C-alpha positions in Angstrom: -15.8 11.4 -14.4 -18.9 9.8 -14.2 -21.9 9.9 -16.6 -24.8 11.4 -15.8 -26.5 9.5 -17.5 -26.4 6.6 -14.9 -28.2 5.9 -12.1 -25.9 5.9 -8.9 -27.4 2.1 -9.1 -26.2 1.7 -11.9 -22.5 2.2 -11.2 -20.2 0.1 -11.1 -19.1 -0.6 -7.1 -15.6 -1.0 -5.5 -13.9 -2.3 -2.8 -10.0 0.1 -1.8 -9.1 -2.1 1.7 -6.6 0.2 3.4 -7.9 3.3 2.0 -8.6 5.3 4.7 -5.0 7.6 4.1 -2.1 7.4 1.5 -2.6 5.4 -1.8 -5.5 3.9 -0.9 -7.3 7.0 -0.5 -5.2 8.0 -4.1 -6.6 4.9 -5.9 -10.4 5.4 -4.0 -10.7 8.9 -5.3 -9.2 8.2 -8.9 -12.2 4.9 -9.0 -14.5 8.0 -8.1 -13.9 9.7 -10.3 -14.4 7.2 -13.0 -17.8 6.9 -12.1 -17.7 4.1 -9.7 -19.3 4.0 -6.0 -16.9 3.2 -3.8 -16.9 0.9 -0.3 -13.7 1.9 1.3 -12.5 0.2 5.0 -9.6 0.4 7.2 -8.6 0.0 10.7 -9.1 3.0 12.1 -12.2 4.7 12.3 -12.0 8.7 12.7 -9.2 8.1 9.4 -11.9 6.7 7.7 -14.0 9.4 8.8 -12.2 12.3 7.0 -11.0 10.2 4.3 -15.0 9.7 3.6 -15.8 13.8 4.2 -12.8 14.1 1.0 -14.2 11.9 -1.4 -18.0 12.6 -0.1 -16.9 16.7 -0.7 -15.4 15.8 -4.3 -19.1 14.2 -5.4 -18.2 10.6 -5.0 -21.1 8.3 -3.6 -18.5 6.1 -1.1 -19.9 3.3 2.1 -17.0 2.7 4.6 -16.9 -0.4 7.2 -14.2 -0.8 9.8 -12.6 -3.8 9.0 -9.1 -5.0 10.0 -7.6 -7.4 6.7 -5.7 -9.1 9.3 -9.5 -10.9 9.7 -10.7 -13.5 7.7 -14.3 -13.8 9.2 -14.3 -9.7 9.6 -13.5 -9.4 5.8 -15.8 -12.4 4.4 -19.2 -10.2 6.8 -17.6 -7.3 5.1 -17.8 -8.8 1.4 -20.9 -9.9 2.4 -23.1 -7.3 3.7 -21.9 -4.8 1.3 -23.1 -7.3 -1.4 -26.5 -7.9 0.0 -26.7 -4.1 0.6 -25.1 -2.4 -2.3 -24.9 -4.3 -5.5 -21.6 -6.8 -6.5 -18.6 -5.7 -6.0 -16.8 -5.3 -9.8 -13.5 -3.9 -8.7 -11.6 -5.2 -5.2 -8.5 -3.3 -4.9 -5.8 -4.2 -1.7 -3.3 -1.5 -0.3 -2.9 -2.0 3.5 0.0 -2.2 4.9 1.9 -1.5 7.3 5.6 -0.4 6.7 8.7 -1.3 9.6 12.1 0.8 9.0 15.5 -1.0 11.0 18.0 -3.6 11.4 17.7 -7.3 11.4 19.2 -6.9 14.6 16.5 -4.8 15.8 13.6 -6.2 15.1 11.4 -9.0 16.6 8.9 -12.2 15.0 6.3 -10.0 15.9 7.4 -7.4 13.3 6.7 -10.5 11.1 3.7 -11.4 12.4 2.2 -7.5 12.3 3.7 -7.3 8.3 2.6 -11.1 7.5 -1.4 -10.3 8.3 -1.4 -7.3 6.9 0.7 -7.4 3.9 -0.1 -11.1 3.0 -2.8 -12.5 5.0 -4.9 -9.4 3.6 -4.8 -9.9 0.4 -5.4 -13.2 0.5 -8.8 -12.9 3.0 -10.2 -9.7 -0.1 -9.2 -11.7 -3.0 -10.8 -15.0 -1.6 -14.1 -13.1 -0.6 -14.8 -11.0 -3.3 -13.3 -14.7 -5.7 -16.2 -16.3 -4.3 -18.6 -13.7 -5.9 -16.8 -12.5 -8.8 -16.5 -16.2 -10.3 -20.4 -17.3 -10.3 -20.5 -14.0 -12.4 -18.3 -14.4 -14.9 -16.4 -11.2 -14.5 -14.6 -8.9 -12.1 -10.8 -7.1 -11.3 -9.2 -7.3 -8.4 -5.9 -5.6 -7.7 -2.9 -6.5 -5.1 -0.5 -3.8 -3.7 2.6 -5.0 -3.5 5.9 -3.5 -4.1 9.6 -3.8 -5.6 10.2 -5.1 -2.2 8.0 -8.4 -2.9 10.4 -8.9 -6.2 14.1 -7.7 -4.4 14.2 -7.9 -0.9 15.4 -4.1 0.4 17.5 -3.7 3.7 16.4 -3.1 6.8 12.6 -3.3 5.0 12.9 -7.4 6.3 9.2 -8.3 7.7 7.8 -5.7 4.3 9.6 -7.1 1.7 8.7 -10.7 3.2 5.4 -10.2 3.0 5.5 -8.6 -0.2 7.3 -11.6 -1.9 3.7 -13.6 -0.4 1.4 -10.7 -1.8 3.6 -11.2 -5.4 3.2 -14.9 -5.2 -1.0 -15.3 -4.2 -1.8 -12.2 -6.2 -0.1 -13.4 -9.9 -1.1 -17.4 -8.8 -4.7 -16.3 -8.2 -4.7 -14.5 -12.0 -3.6 -18.2 -13.2 -6.3 -20.3 -11.2 -8.7 -17.6 -12.1 -7.8 -18.1 -16.4 -11.2 -18.0 -18.7 -13.7 -17.1 -15.5 -13.4 -13.4 -16.4 -12.1 -12.5 -13.5 -8.7 -10.7 -13.6 -6.1 -10.1 -11.5 -3.5 -7.5 -11.1 0.3 -7.7 -9.5 0.9 -4.1 -8.5 4.2 -3.7 -7.5 5.4 0.2 -7.5 8.9 1.6 -5.6 9.2 4.5 -3.2 5.9 7.3 -3.7 5.5 10.7 -2.8 2.6 9.3 0.1 3.8 10.8 2.9 3.3 7.5 4.6 6.9 7.6 5.9 5.7 10.0 8.7 3.3 7.1 9.7 5.5 4.5 9.1 7.2 2.6 12.1 11.0 2.2 12.7 13.4 0.5 15.3 16.8 0.3 15.9 18.6 3.5 15.7 15.5 5.5 15.1 16.2 8.9 14.5 19.1 8.0 11.3 16.4 5.1 10.1 13.4 7.9 9.6 16.4 10.1 7.9 17.4 7.6 4.7 13.6 6.7 4.2 12.0 10.1 4.4 14.3 11.2 1.7 13.8 7.8 -0.3 10.0 8.8 -0.2 10.2 12.2 -0.9 13.0 13.4 -3.5 11.7 13.3 -6.9 14.4 12.0 -8.6 13.5 8.6 -6.4 10.4 8.3 -5.7 7.2 8.7 -7.6 3.7 11.2 -7.3 1.2 9.4 -5.1 -1.4 11.3 -7.9 0.2 9.7 -10.9 0.5 6.3 -8.8 -2.5 5.9 -8.1 -3.9 6.7 -11.5 -1.8 4.5 -13.8 -2.7 1.9 -11.0 -6.3 1.8 -11.8 -6.2 2.2 -15.0 -4.2 -1.4 -14.8 -6.2 -3.1 -12.7 -9.5 -1.9 -15.0 -7.6 -3.3 -18.1 -7.4 -6.2 -16.9 -3.3 -6.2 -17.3 -1.6 -9.0 -15.1 1.8 -6.4 -14.1 1.7 -3.0 -13.1 5.3 -2.1 -12.5 5.1 1.9 -11.8 8.9 3.9 -10.5 11.6 3.7 -13.1 13.8 2.4 -10.1 11.7 -0.7 -9.7 11.3 -1.5 -13.4 15.4 -1.4 -13.3 15.3 -3.5 -10.0 13.6 -5.9 -11.4 15.1 -5.8 -15.1 18.7 -6.1 -13.4 17.2 -8.8 -10.7 16.0 -11.3 -13.2 19.9 -10.5 -15.9 21.8 -10.6 -13.1 20.6 -11.6 -9.8 24.2 -12.1 -7.7 25.0 -8.7 -8.8 21.6 -7.4 -6.7 22.1 -9.7 -3.7 25.8 -7.9 -3.7 24.2 -4.4 -4.3 21.5 -5.0 -1.4 24.5 -5.8 0.9 27.0 -3.0 0.0 23.8 -1.1 0.4 22.9 -2.7 3.9 26.7 -1.8 5.0 25.4 1.2 4.3 22.3 2.2 6.2 22.7 2.6 10.2 24.4 0.0 12.1 22.2 -1.4 14.8 22.3 0.2 18.3 24.5 -1.4 20.8 22.0 -2.6 23.4 19.7 -4.5 20.2 16.2 -3.8 20.0 15.1 -0.7 21.2 11.1 -0.5 20.2 9.7 0.7 17.1 8.8 4.0 17.2 5.9 5.9 13.9 7.8 8.6 11.8 6.3 11.9 14.0 8.4 9.9 17.0 11.3 9.0 14.7 12.2 12.4 13.6 11.5 14.6 16.8 14.8 12.3 18.2 16.8 14.2 15.5 18.6 17.2 16.8 16.8 20.1 16.1 19.6 21.3 12.9 19.3 17.8 11.1 15.5 18.4 11.3 15.5 21.4 10.0 17.3 20.1 7.3 15.4 16.7 6.3 12.6 18.6 6.3 13.2 21.4 3.4 14.5 18.6 1.6 11.2 16.2 2.2 9.3 19.2 1.5 7.0 16.8 -0.8 6.7 14.1 1.3 5.3 16.2 3.6 2.5 18.5 1.1 1.3 14.4 0.7 1.2 13.5 4.0 -0.7 16.7 4.6 -3.1 16.1 1.4 -4.0 12.5 2.0 -4.7 12.0 5.4 -0.8 10.4 6.8 -1.3 12.4 10.4 -0.3 11.3 13.7 -1.9 9.4 15.9 -3.7 11.4 18.8 
């Protein structure tokens, strides 16, 4: 917790992009618990307001800013404005993301553009903006939340994996470029975590069936990781300046297996693809959020799935993963 001997202006300032809900909100909370003043940004003002109330209720000093990380000018204006008003950003963590689930036949170029804008251009925009300030000062910490999907391309998550691969390359390359500057960049590659994000993910193809498998993976304890534990490890790694933070047992196993036997890994992913829901005959079906996809299931299937995904639902309620109005 924050030391009472430190005046508010003496506490380090942390920027968390994509902190209105889910993992980003938990990362902000963890930084607040470690004594940081907080600036959180996201695209949705209402969600940001709820996040601000939650963090403020815990006694943390928090400012909010509506900002789309895909917008380079907006990100630079945000960083400049924060530094002018509140002081130097000592820590920046980029968590903003979108998850699109479904077969290639039901995806469009727009899905890839959205994923790349948020999860590749987002880290680039934030990373370059804060680097321009941190490097002359000779200190700073930057964390980029990628995914095991940025190390192994996962079937029915192709736009997501495409963007996350780029984010891994950017973060690890930025760290090398900043070697010796005092600024450390951490690449974070978790697997599935219980944040409740499956209810806000986007689904195409056989939307109900796609929601079924993905929600199980994002909720079951043996497959997914407790998000509060994940956030603590992420913040610890970023503040320590580690090169990589690899979370969840499956992510660690997958990374090692892919490094030792990439052909075997490709075969496993191919088998997984064949086991996942087949695309509908008419191809593209449109995009719906998790709450909508769940409603497409038959009542009996919905009840069974609801029981199996209880932990994921609790996480969604706790971490602001509400349906859009």
